[in-house]
LOFI-599029 format. One record per residue (C-alpha): residue number from 1; x, y, z. Coordinates in steps of 0.2 Angstrom, whole numbers, padded with zeros to 4 digits. Layout:
N
<atom NUM, <X, Y, Z>>
...
% end
This chain:
489
<atom 1, <0000, 0000, 0000>>
<atom 2, <0007, 0017, -0005>>
<atom 3, <0012, 0028, 0010>>
<atom 4, <0007, 0044, 0000>>
<atom 5, <-0007, 0054, 0007>>
<atom 6, <-0021, 0050, -0005>>
<atom 7, <-0036, 0059, 0003>>
<atom 8, <-0035, 0072, -0010>>
<atom 9, <-0042, 0060, -0023>>
<atom 10, <-0061, 0060, -0026>>
<atom 11, <-0065, 0043, -0019>>
<atom 12, <-0079, 0036, -0008>>
<atom 13, <-0066, 0034, 0006>>
<atom 14, <-0063, 0053, 0005>>
<atom 15, <-0081, 0059, 0004>>
<atom 16, <-0080, 0069, 0021>>
<atom 17, <-0064, 0078, 0015>>
<atom 18, <-0072, 0081, -0002>>
<atom 19, <-0088, 0088, 0007>>
<atom 20, <-0078, 0099, 0019>>
<atom 21, <-0067, 0106, 0005>>
<atom 22, <-0081, 0110, -0007>>
<atom 23, <-0091, 0117, 0008>>
<atom 24, <-0076, 0129, 0012>>
<atom 25, <-0075, 0134, -0006>>
<atom 26, <-0094, 0137, -0007>>
<atom 27, <-0094, 0148, 0009>>
<atom 28, <-0079, 0158, 0002>>
<atom 29, <-0087, 0161, -0015>>
<atom 30, <-0103, 0166, -0007>>
<atom 31, <-0094, 0178, 0005>>
<atom 32, <-0085, 0186, -0010>>
<atom 33, <-0101, 0187, -0020>>
<atom 34, <-0110, 0196, -0006>>
<atom 35, <-0097, 0210, -0007>>
<atom 36, <-0097, 0213, -0025>>
<atom 37, <-0101, 0231, -0029>>
<atom 38, <-0096, 0233, -0047>>
<atom 39, <-0090, 0223, -0062>>
<atom 40, <-0072, 0225, -0059>>
<atom 41, <-0059, 0233, -0048>>
<atom 42, <-0049, 0241, -0062>>
<atom 43, <-0033, 0231, -0058>>
<atom 44, <-0019, 0234, -0071>>
<atom 45, <-0010, 0220, -0080>>
<atom 46, <0007, 0224, -0072>>
<atom 47, <-0001, 0222, -0054>>
<atom 48, <-0009, 0206, -0058>>
<atom 49, <0006, 0198, -0066>>
<atom 50, <0017, 0203, -0052>>
<atom 51, <0006, 0195, -0039>>
<atom 52, <0006, 0179, -0048>>
<atom 53, <0024, 0179, -0052>>
<atom 54, <0028, 0180, -0034>>
<atom 55, <0020, 0163, -0030>>
<atom 56, <0032, 0149, -0026>>
<atom 57, <0023, 0134, -0034>>
<atom 58, <0035, 0122, -0026>>
<atom 59, <0029, 0126, -0009>>
<atom 60, <0011, 0121, -0006>>
<atom 61, <0001, 0130, 0008>>
<atom 62, <-0004, 0123, 0024>>
<atom 63, <-0023, 0121, 0022>>
<atom 64, <-0038, 0125, 0011>>
<atom 65, <-0041, 0141, 0020>>
<atom 66, <-0024, 0148, 0015>>
<atom 67, <-0026, 0142, -0003>>
<atom 68, <-0043, 0150, -0004>>
<atom 69, <-0036, 0167, 0003>>
<atom 70, <-0022, 0166, -0009>>
<atom 71, <-0033, 0163, -0024>>
<atom 72, <-0044, 0178, -0019>>
<atom 73, <-0028, 0189, -0019>>
<atom 74, <-0022, 0183, -0036>>
<atom 75, <-0039, 0182, -0045>>
<atom 76, <-0056, 0182, -0036>>
<atom 77, <-0054, 0199, -0028>>
<atom 78, <-0051, 0207, -0045>>
<atom 79, <-0062, 0195, -0056>>
<atom 80, <-0074, 0202, -0068>>
<atom 81, <-0092, 0199, -0063>>
<atom 82, <-0104, 0196, -0078>>
<atom 83, <-0119, 0196, -0067>>
<atom 84, <-0117, 0215, -0063>>
<atom 85, <-0129, 0226, -0072>>
<atom 86, <-0115, 0238, -0077>>
<atom 87, <-0105, 0225, -0085>>
<atom 88, <-0109, 0228, -0104>>
<atom 89, <-0093, 0224, -0113>>
<atom 90, <-0091, 0207, -0122>>
<atom 91, <-0103, 0193, -0126>>
<atom 92, <-0102, 0186, -0108>>
<atom 93, <-0118, 0181, -0100>>
<atom 94, <-0123, 0178, -0082>>
<atom 95, <-0126, 0160, -0079>>
<atom 96, <-0141, 0150, -0073>>
<atom 97, <-0140, 0140, -0057>>
<atom 98, <-0145, 0123, -0064>>
<atom 99, <-0130, 0124, -0075>>
<atom 100, <-0119, 0127, -0060>>
<atom 101, <-0126, 0112, -0051>>
<atom 102, <-0122, 0102, -0066>>
<atom 103, <-0104, 0109, -0066>>
<atom 104, <-0102, 0100, -0049>>
<atom 105, <-0105, 0083, -0056>>
<atom 106, <-0096, 0087, -0073>>
<atom 107, <-0080, 0091, -0064>>
<atom 108, <-0081, 0078, -0050>>
<atom 109, <-0086, 0063, -0060>>
<atom 110, <-0075, 0069, -0074>>
<atom 111, <-0083, 0059, -0088>>
<atom 112, <-0075, 0060, -0105>>
<atom 113, <-0087, 0061, -0120>>
<atom 114, <-0075, 0053, -0133>>
<atom 115, <-0081, 0035, -0131>>
<atom 116, <-0096, 0026, -0124>>
<atom 117, <-0086, 0016, -0112>>
<atom 118, <-0080, 0032, -0104>>
<atom 119, <-0097, 0041, -0103>>
<atom 120, <-0112, 0028, -0105>>
<atom 121, <-0128, 0039, -0102>>
<atom 122, <-0118, 0055, -0105>>
<atom 123, <-0117, 0050, -0123>>
<atom 124, <-0135, 0049, -0125>>
<atom 125, <-0139, 0065, -0116>>
<atom 126, <-0127, 0074, -0127>>
<atom 127, <-0135, 0066, -0143>>
<atom 128, <-0152, 0070, -0137>>
<atom 129, <-0148, 0088, -0135>>
<atom 130, <-0140, 0088, -0152>>
<atom 131, <-0156, 0081, -0159>>
<atom 132, <-0166, 0094, -0149>>
<atom 133, <-0156, 0108, -0156>>
<atom 134, <-0157, 0101, -0173>>
<atom 135, <-0176, 0100, -0172>>
<atom 136, <-0176, 0119, -0166>>
<atom 137, <-0166, 0123, -0181>>
<atom 138, <-0178, 0114, -0192>>
<atom 139, <-0167, 0099, -0198>>
<atom 140, <-0174, 0082, -0201>>
<atom 141, <-0170, 0065, -0194>>
<atom 142, <-0154, 0064, -0204>>
<atom 143, <-0146, 0078, -0194>>
<atom 144, <-0132, 0076, -0181>>
<atom 145, <-0118, 0086, -0172>>
<atom 146, <-0107, 0087, -0157>>
<atom 147, <-0103, 0098, -0143>>
<atom 148, <-0088, 0109, -0145>>
<atom 149, <-0077, 0121, -0134>>
<atom 150, <-0085, 0137, -0143>>
<atom 151, <-0090, 0146, -0158>>
<atom 152, <-0072, 0146, -0165>>
<atom 153, <-0071, 0128, -0165>>
<atom 154, <-0088, 0125, -0171>>
<atom 155, <-0085, 0137, -0186>>
<atom 156, <-0068, 0128, -0189>>
<atom 157, <-0077, 0111, -0190>>
<atom 158, <-0091, 0118, -0201>>
<atom 159, <-0078, 0124, -0214>>
<atom 160, <-0068, 0108, -0212>>
<atom 161, <-0083, 0098, -0218>>
<atom 162, <-0085, 0110, -0232>>
<atom 163, <-0067, 0107, -0237>>
<atom 164, <-0071, 0089, -0237>>
<atom 165, <-0082, 0090, -0252>>
<atom 166, <-0068, 0097, -0262>>
<atom 167, <-0053, 0085, -0257>>
<atom 168, <-0046, 0085, -0275>>
<atom 169, <-0047, 0104, -0278>>
<atom 170, <-0031, 0112, -0274>>
<atom 171, <-0031, 0124, -0259>>
<atom 172, <-0027, 0139, -0269>>
<atom 173, <-0042, 0138, -0279>>
<atom 174, <-0055, 0137, -0264>>
<atom 175, <-0064, 0152, -0258>>
<atom 176, <-0074, 0155, -0243>>
<atom 177, <-0087, 0170, -0244>>
<atom 178, <-0092, 0179, -0228>>
<atom 179, <-0098, 0196, -0224>>
<atom 180, <-0086, 0210, -0219>>
<atom 181, <-0094, 0209, -0201>>
<atom 182, <-0092, 0190, -0199>>
<atom 183, <-0082, 0183, -0185>>
<atom 184, <-0063, 0183, -0185>>
<atom 185, <-0063, 0164, -0183>>
<atom 186, <-0068, 0163, -0202>>
<atom 187, <-0051, 0170, -0207>>
<atom 188, <-0042, 0160, -0193>>
<atom 189, <-0051, 0144, -0199>>
<atom 190, <-0045, 0147, -0217>>
<atom 191, <-0027, 0148, -0211>>
<atom 192, <-0029, 0133, -0200>>
<atom 193, <-0036, 0123, -0215>>
<atom 194, <-0021, 0128, -0225>>
<atom 195, <-0031, 0138, -0237>>
<atom 196, <-0022, 0154, -0234>>
<atom 197, <-0028, 0172, -0229>>
<atom 198, <-0033, 0176, -0247>>
<atom 199, <-0046, 0162, -0247>>
<atom 200, <-0059, 0172, -0238>>
<atom 201, <-0068, 0184, -0249>>
<atom 202, <-0076, 0198, -0239>>
<atom 203, <-0093, 0202, -0245>>
<atom 204, <-0100, 0220, -0242>>
<atom 205, <-0115, 0223, -0230>>
<atom 206, <-0130, 0234, -0232>>
<atom 207, <-0135, 0248, -0221>>
<atom 208, <-0140, 0236, -0207>>
<atom 209, <-0123, 0228, -0207>>
<atom 210, <-0131, 0212, -0215>>
<atom 211, <-0123, 0203, -0229>>
<atom 212, <-0129, 0210, -0246>>
<atom 213, <-0136, 0196, -0257>>
<atom 214, <-0133, 0206, -0273>>
<atom 215, <-0114, 0208, -0268>>
<atom 216, <-0113, 0190, -0263>>
<atom 217, <-0120, 0185, -0280>>
<atom 218, <-0107, 0196, -0289>>
<atom 219, <-0093, 0188, -0278>>
<atom 220, <-0099, 0171, -0282>>
<atom 221, <-0100, 0174, -0301>>
<atom 222, <-0082, 0183, -0300>>
<atom 223, <-0075, 0168, -0292>>
<atom 224, <-0082, 0156, -0304>>
<atom 225, <-0076, 0166, -0319>>
<atom 226, <-0059, 0166, -0312>>
<atom 227, <-0059, 0147, -0311>>
<atom 228, <-0060, 0148, -0292>>
<atom 229, <-0071, 0136, -0282>>
<atom 230, <-0083, 0144, -0269>>
<atom 231, <-0081, 0131, -0255>>
<atom 232, <-0092, 0139, -0242>>
<atom 233, <-0103, 0153, -0238>>
<atom 234, <-0103, 0159, -0220>>
<atom 235, <-0119, 0168, -0215>>
<atom 236, <-0120, 0176, -0198>>
<atom 237, <-0135, 0175, -0187>>
<atom 238, <-0129, 0188, -0174>>
<atom 239, <-0113, 0198, -0179>>
<atom 240, <-0102, 0202, -0164>>
<atom 241, <-0103, 0221, -0166>>
<atom 242, <-0121, 0224, -0172>>
<atom 243, <-0130, 0208, -0169>>
<atom 244, <-0135, 0208, -0187>>
<atom 245, <-0143, 0193, -0195>>
<atom 246, <-0139, 0190, -0213>>
<atom 247, <-0154, 0187, -0225>>
<atom 248, <-0153, 0168, -0223>>
<atom 249, <-0166, 0164, -0237>>
<atom 250, <-0158, 0174, -0250>>
<atom 251, <-0141, 0167, -0246>>
<atom 252, <-0147, 0150, -0245>>
<atom 253, <-0154, 0152, -0263>>
<atom 254, <-0137, 0157, -0269>>
<atom 255, <-0128, 0143, -0260>>
<atom 256, <-0140, 0131, -0269>>
<atom 257, <-0137, 0139, -0286>>
<atom 258, <-0118, 0138, -0284>>
<atom 259, <-0118, 0121, -0276>>
<atom 260, <-0109, 0129, -0261>>
<atom 261, <-0109, 0123, -0243>>
<atom 262, <-0119, 0135, -0232>>
<atom 263, <-0113, 0137, -0214>>
<atom 264, <-0123, 0148, -0202>>
<atom 265, <-0113, 0155, -0188>>
<atom 266, <-0127, 0158, -0175>>
<atom 267, <-0115, 0158, -0160>>
<atom 268, <-0123, 0174, -0154>>
<atom 269, <-0141, 0173, -0162>>
<atom 270, <-0144, 0155, -0158>>
<atom 271, <-0154, 0159, -0143>>
<atom 272, <-0167, 0165, -0154>>
<atom 273, <-0171, 0146, -0157>>
<atom 274, <-0180, 0146, -0140>>
<atom 275, <-0187, 0164, -0141>>
<atom 276, <-0206, 0164, -0138>>
<atom 277, <-0207, 0180, -0149>>
<atom 278, <-0192, 0181, -0161>>
<atom 279, <-0189, 0164, -0168>>
<atom 280, <-0194, 0170, -0185>>
<atom 281, <-0178, 0181, -0186>>
<atom 282, <-0169, 0165, -0190>>
<atom 283, <-0181, 0159, -0204>>
<atom 284, <-0170, 0151, -0217>>
<atom 285, <-0158, 0143, -0205>>
<atom 286, <-0165, 0126, -0209>>
<atom 287, <-0158, 0127, -0226>>
<atom 288, <-0140, 0128, -0219>>
<atom 289, <-0128, 0113, -0221>>
<atom 290, <-0120, 0117, -0204>>
<atom 291, <-0124, 0128, -0189>>
<atom 292, <-0114, 0135, -0175>>
<atom 293, <-0124, 0137, -0158>>
<atom 294, <-0115, 0144, -0143>>
<atom 295, <-0125, 0139, -0127>>
<atom 296, <-0113, 0149, -0117>>
<atom 297, <-0120, 0165, -0124>>
<atom 298, <-0139, 0167, -0126>>
<atom 299, <-0143, 0150, -0117>>
<atom 300, <-0135, 0157, -0101>>
<atom 301, <-0123, 0143, -0099>>
<atom 302, <-0105, 0143, -0091>>
<atom 303, <-0091, 0142, -0103>>
<atom 304, <-0088, 0131, -0112>>
<atom 305, <-0104, 0125, -0121>>
<atom 306, <-0106, 0126, -0140>>
<atom 307, <-0111, 0114, -0154>>
<atom 308, <-0109, 0111, -0172>>
<atom 309, <-0125, 0104, -0180>>
<atom 310, <-0126, 0097, -0197>>
<atom 311, <-0141, 0094, -0208>>
<atom 312, <-0134, 0077, -0215>>
<atom 313, <-0124, 0066, -0203>>
<atom 314, <-0114, 0059, -0217>>
<atom 315, <-0106, 0075, -0220>>
<atom 316, <-0097, 0073, -0203>>
<atom 317, <-0085, 0061, -0211>>
<atom 318, <-0070, 0073, -0213>>
<atom 319, <-0069, 0074, -0194>>
<atom 320, <-0068, 0055, -0192>>
<atom 321, <-0053, 0045, -0189>>
<atom 322, <-0052, 0027, -0181>>
<atom 323, <-0039, 0021, -0169>>
<atom 324, <-0038, 0003, -0163>>
<atom 325, <-0035, 0008, -0145>>
<atom 326, <-0050, 0020, -0145>>
<atom 327, <-0064, 0018, -0158>>
<atom 328, <-0059, 0004, -0170>>
<atom 329, <-0069, 0003, -0186>>
<atom 330, <-0078, -0012, -0180>>
<atom 331, <-0084, -0004, -0164>>
<atom 332, <-0103, -0006, -0162>>
<atom 333, <-0104, 0006, -0147>>
<atom 334, <-0109, 0025, -0151>>
<atom 335, <-0093, 0034, -0150>>
<atom 336, <-0094, 0053, -0150>>
<atom 337, <-0076, 0055, -0155>>
<atom 338, <-0080, 0049, -0172>>
<atom 339, <-0087, 0066, -0176>>
<atom 340, <-0077, 0077, -0165>>
<atom 341, <-0061, 0087, -0167>>
<atom 342, <-0057, 0084, -0149>>
<atom 343, <-0053, 0067, -0141>>
<atom 344, <-0055, 0070, -0122>>
<atom 345, <-0070, 0081, -0120>>
<atom 346, <-0080, 0087, -0104>>
<atom 347, <-0098, 0082, -0102>>
<atom 348, <-0103, 0100, -0105>>
<atom 349, <-0120, 0094, -0111>>
<atom 350, <-0126, 0090, -0094>>
<atom 351, <-0126, 0109, -0090>>
<atom 352, <-0139, 0112, -0104>>
<atom 353, <-0148, 0096, -0099>>
<atom 354, <-0151, 0101, -0081>>
<atom 355, <-0155, 0119, -0086>>
<atom 356, <-0169, 0113, -0098>>
<atom 357, <-0176, 0100, -0085>>
<atom 358, <-0176, 0114, -0072>>
<atom 359, <-0182, 0129, -0081>>
<atom 360, <-0189, 0123, -0098>>
<atom 361, <-0185, 0131, -0115>>
<atom 362, <-0199, 0144, -0114>>
<atom 363, <-0192, 0152, -0098>>
<atom 364, <-0174, 0152, -0105>>
<atom 365, <-0180, 0159, -0121>>
<atom 366, <-0189, 0173, -0111>>
<atom 367, <-0172, 0178, -0105>>
<atom 368, <-0167, 0181, -0123>>
<atom 369, <-0182, 0191, -0127>>
<atom 370, <-0179, 0201, -0111>>
<atom 371, <-0161, 0207, -0116>>
<atom 372, <-0167, 0211, -0134>>
<atom 373, <-0181, 0221, -0126>>
<atom 374, <-0169, 0230, -0114>>
<atom 375, <-0158, 0235, -0129>>
<atom 376, <-0172, 0242, -0139>>
<atom 377, <-0178, 0252, -0123>>
<atom 378, <-0161, 0260, -0120>>
<atom 379, <-0159, 0265, -0138>>
<atom 380, <-0176, 0273, -0138>>
<atom 381, <-0171, 0284, -0123>>
<atom 382, <-0154, 0289, -0129>>
<atom 383, <-0154, 0289, -0148>>
<atom 384, <-0158, 0308, -0150>>
<atom 385, <-0145, 0313, -0137>>
<atom 386, <-0134, 0326, -0146>>
<atom 387, <-0118, 0320, -0138>>
<atom 388, <-0120, 0301, -0143>>
<atom 389, <-0119, 0295, -0160>>
<atom 390, <-0126, 0277, -0164>>
<atom 391, <-0118, 0268, -0178>>
<atom 392, <-0135, 0258, -0181>>
<atom 393, <-0151, 0254, -0173>>
<atom 394, <-0150, 0238, -0162>>
<atom 395, <-0154, 0221, -0170>>
<atom 396, <-0151, 0210, -0155>>
<atom 397, <-0143, 0216, -0139>>
<atom 398, <-0128, 0227, -0144>>
<atom 399, <-0127, 0245, -0146>>
<atom 400, <-0112, 0253, -0155>>
<atom 401, <-0110, 0272, -0151>>
<atom 402, <-0097, 0285, -0148>>
<atom 403, <-0097, 0300, -0137>>
<atom 404, <-0095, 0317, -0147>>
<atom 405, <-0094, 0332, -0136>>
<atom 406, <-0105, 0346, -0141>>
<atom 407, <-0094, 0361, -0136>>
<atom 408, <-0077, 0355, -0139>>
<atom 409, <-0070, 0353, -0157>>
<atom 410, <-0060, 0338, -0159>>
<atom 411, <-0054, 0330, -0176>>
<atom 412, <-0057, 0312, -0180>>
<atom 413, <-0041, 0307, -0172>>
<atom 414, <-0046, 0316, -0156>>
<atom 415, <-0063, 0308, -0155>>
<atom 416, <-0055, 0291, -0157>>
<atom 417, <-0043, 0295, -0143>>
<atom 418, <-0056, 0302, -0132>>
<atom 419, <-0067, 0287, -0134>>
<atom 420, <-0053, 0275, -0130>>
<atom 421, <-0049, 0285, -0115>>
<atom 422, <-0067, 0284, -0109>>
<atom 423, <-0067, 0266, -0110>>
<atom 424, <-0050, 0265, -0100>>
<atom 425, <-0056, 0277, -0087>>
<atom 426, <-0072, 0267, -0084>>
<atom 427, <-0062, 0251, -0082>>
<atom 428, <-0050, 0259, -0070>>
<atom 429, <-0065, 0266, -0059>>
<atom 430, <-0072, 0248, -0058>>
<atom 431, <-0090, 0256, -0060>>
<atom 432, <-0094, 0250, -0077>>
<atom 433, <-0086, 0241, -0092>>
<atom 434, <-0089, 0244, -0110>>
<atom 435, <-0081, 0237, -0126>>
<atom 436, <-0073, 0246, -0141>>
<atom 437, <-0073, 0242, -0159>>
<atom 438, <-0070, 0251, -0176>>
<atom 439, <-0083, 0254, -0189>>
<atom 440, <-0077, 0259, -0206>>
<atom 441, <-0060, 0264, -0198>>
<atom 442, <-0069, 0275, -0185>>
<atom 443, <-0067, 0272, -0166>>
<atom 444, <-0083, 0267, -0157>>
<atom 445, <-0088, 0260, -0140>>
<atom 446, <-0100, 0246, -0138>>
<atom 447, <-0112, 0239, -0125>>
<atom 448, <-0117, 0221, -0126>>
<atom 449, <-0132, 0217, -0115>>
<atom 450, <-0135, 0199, -0110>>
<atom 451, <-0141, 0201, -0092>>
<atom 452, <-0160, 0199, -0090>>
<atom 453, <-0159, 0207, -0072>>
<atom 454, <-0152, 0223, -0079>>
<atom 455, <-0164, 0237, -0081>>
<atom 456, <-0165, 0251, -0094>>
<atom 457, <-0161, 0263, -0079>>
<atom 458, <-0145, 0253, -0076>>
<atom 459, <-0139, 0254, -0094>>
<atom 460, <-0144, 0272, -0097>>
<atom 461, <-0134, 0275, -0081>>
<atom 462, <-0119, 0267, -0089>>
<atom 463, <-0120, 0278, -0105>>
<atom 464, <-0123, 0293, -0094>>
<atom 465, <-0107, 0288, -0085>>
<atom 466, <-0099, 0287, -0103>>
<atom 467, <-0105, 0305, -0106>>
<atom 468, <-0099, 0312, -0090>>
<atom 469, <-0082, 0304, -0092>>
<atom 470, <-0081, 0311, -0109>>
<atom 471, <-0085, 0328, -0104>>
<atom 472, <-0072, 0328, -0091>>
<atom 473, <-0059, 0321, -0102>>
<atom 474, <-0063, 0330, -0119>>
<atom 475, <-0052, 0345, -0115>>
<atom 476, <-0037, 0334, -0114>>
<atom 477, <-0039, 0328, -0132>>
<atom 478, <-0040, 0345, -0141>>
<atom 479, <-0026, 0346, -0154>>
<atom 480, <-0019, 0363, -0156>>
<atom 481, <-0017, 0368, -0174>>
<atom 482, <0001, 0370, -0180>>
<atom 483, <0007, 0388, -0180>>
<atom 484, <0007, 0397, -0197>>
<atom 485, <0024, 0405, -0203>>
<atom 486, <0017, 0422, -0198>>
<atom 487, <0014, 0416, -0180>>
<atom 488, <0031, 0408, -0179>>
<atom 489, <0039, 0424, -0185>>
% end
């Protein structure tokens, strides 16, 4: 028998130690949660890096209390809290409690979803949720899919499947067509697939930042005329900046006409699949060949939780590889690794399963409608304010805007610098967090609203804080005109 202390292992004999440790952790977390008074503390990278670098990893601490205290000092004290109503930066959602309950079991039991003999019932829970999502999309009995780590991996796999239809076509002849506002993972996927950066054709958008079907048709025709092969069209259902949903029916018509794989990136907009009032915004998504859905965005799940869903399961074959020690060709058990880019994979599906079994899709979809309603309400209140310029009316739950002082003349460079400074000042204060982006080369700010508990007053307050901060900082960004020769003399 080993003389090593083994009580740290999850085991029936160590149940009391497990319970005490998790109990201490839960008490510590709740104590911290009750003191949260804003989305962040404004900690700077240099300070965070220095604290972590000072830790001697070769010298463990005496007990779990010391470990938790150090963890707070290094991370939790300065963590960013997505449940705070004044957090409005990135596509991060507050998470639902049933999913957190699932995390306890996912982490402790540690099932791996690559083969049936490592997961058993977990295999079928994941498969049922894939079926359920496919049904919501409108796919038939031939559909299939698999959970992934996130939208980037789902998009990569969708484009891998598209590439599989053209194995004999040289990489330099293949083209992927996506809107100018599509997710950066489209370009990254092309690089990872060995197609090169030039493989992605950027299709112009309309005034609502949606892919322009007429421009798409011109691009398809031009590729064909040049002897290039349109490998895939990537339509976006919820762009990162504007929440724009590309015109899916018109794009599907063109994909059919040019015999081109249609992938719909619904990482953001996928929550509309369960919306009681807005499901029609995704009309045409059932005509896709593959769809990305991020449950850790508009299904309010903890990261990671995403899926790639395909209309025809036979198209998953480019992701399949058989190993004698894992999933031999003659295996009769259902092995999820047969259709996944990952091998070892967490049982993330359990989080969505417990969520649906506790809340039901209608209530969860009501959260989606709530954040879209919230965004529209904030826009209605602020759209005519003279010191706020909005880049577009909201489609889902994002607002892209910039602060423009009324009585201080700033050039475009000055306005850009001012808005960047506003964002930094808000982060430093810890009072609120907003994001930044560029539209046609112009610097803007952005709020992304994914918190059903936030009110219009909360978010109007964030933008009022933007305005007050901008008014305070604007004089610092006035650029004095250069002296004329006469003035110099």
